[in-house]
C-alpha atoms as one frame of an Amber mdcrd trajectory, in Angstrom:
protein
-108.098 178.740  33.563-106.902 178.960  29.967-108.905 177.318  27.177-108.006
 176.671  23.608-111.205 177.480  21.593-112.175 176.263  18.164-115.320 177.564
  16.437-116.468 175.901  13.220-118.926 178.164  11.429-121.179 176.733   8.691
-124.166 177.973   6.775-127.540 176.715   7.985-129.319 174.052   6.026-131.282
 175.534   3.192-129.033 178.676   2.827-127.419 178.950  -0.616-123.671 178.478
  -0.674-122.376 180.057  -3.900-118.675 179.535  -3.010-119.349 175.784  -2.350
-121.302 175.563  -5.654-118.397 177.167  -7.533-115.965 174.731  -6.074-118.194
 171.768  -6.845-118.605 172.848 -10.456-114.871 173.260 -10.872-113.755 169.891
  -9.466-114.679 167.741 -12.472-112.522 169.945 -14.686-109.592 169.119 -12.315
-110.201 165.389 -12.505-112.213 165.077  -9.259-115.449 163.393 -10.324-118.100
 162.238  -7.878-117.732 165.065  -5.331-121.108 166.327  -4.251-122.590 168.598
  -1.604-119.663 170.975  -1.226-120.271 173.538   1.531-117.725 176.165   2.633
-117.386 177.374   6.221-114.784 178.974   8.389-112.707 177.890  11.339-111.771
 180.334  14.087-109.249 179.452  16.843-108.156 181.472  19.873-107.233 181.189
  23.517-109.512 182.383  26.230-108.914 182.918  29.926-111.997 182.084  32.035
-113.012 180.950  35.459-114.213 177.523  34.329-115.515 175.685  31.296-119.157
 176.705  31.726-118.196 180.409  31.914-115.870 179.984  28.880-118.535 178.271
  26.839-121.139 180.989  27.668-118.626 183.700  26.720-117.810 182.047  23.364
-121.445 181.489  22.630-122.106 185.215  23.225-119.141 186.119  21.116-120.459
 183.920  18.331-123.979 185.358  18.398-122.776 188.949  18.580-119.674 189.021
  16.381-118.244 185.786  14.876-121.315 184.579  13.106-124.495 185.873  11.435
-126.974 183.870  13.450-129.681 184.241  10.856-127.725 182.170   8.190-124.893
 180.586  10.112-124.399 177.984  12.936-121.379 177.600  15.186-119.883 174.386
  16.653-117.738 175.205  19.673-114.928 173.081  21.000-113.033 173.933  24.250
-109.820 172.350  25.543-108.374 173.228  28.918-104.723 174.216  28.583-102.208
 173.924  31.425 -99.593 176.484  32.407 -97.086 174.910  30.004 -99.472 175.424
  27.104-100.462 171.775  26.497-103.966 170.347  26.547-105.031 168.885  29.887
């Protein structure tokens, strides 16, 4: 089966986010008042061939812990969508 995978990576609670803080400080100068708690993360998307959803999820979790994230300071939210032979979500 083919799966479309989306991984949203964010910093763990309590980990400083200097990029988010810089954005937050800049927003009032651009006329965007009232924005608070800016946090920056990353989104990773790819397709994965796997026997079933459970095997796909296990492989993506392993990929996240070994390569896509720093598990000490980041968390990953994984979304899987089965894709049919025509390339559309099923």
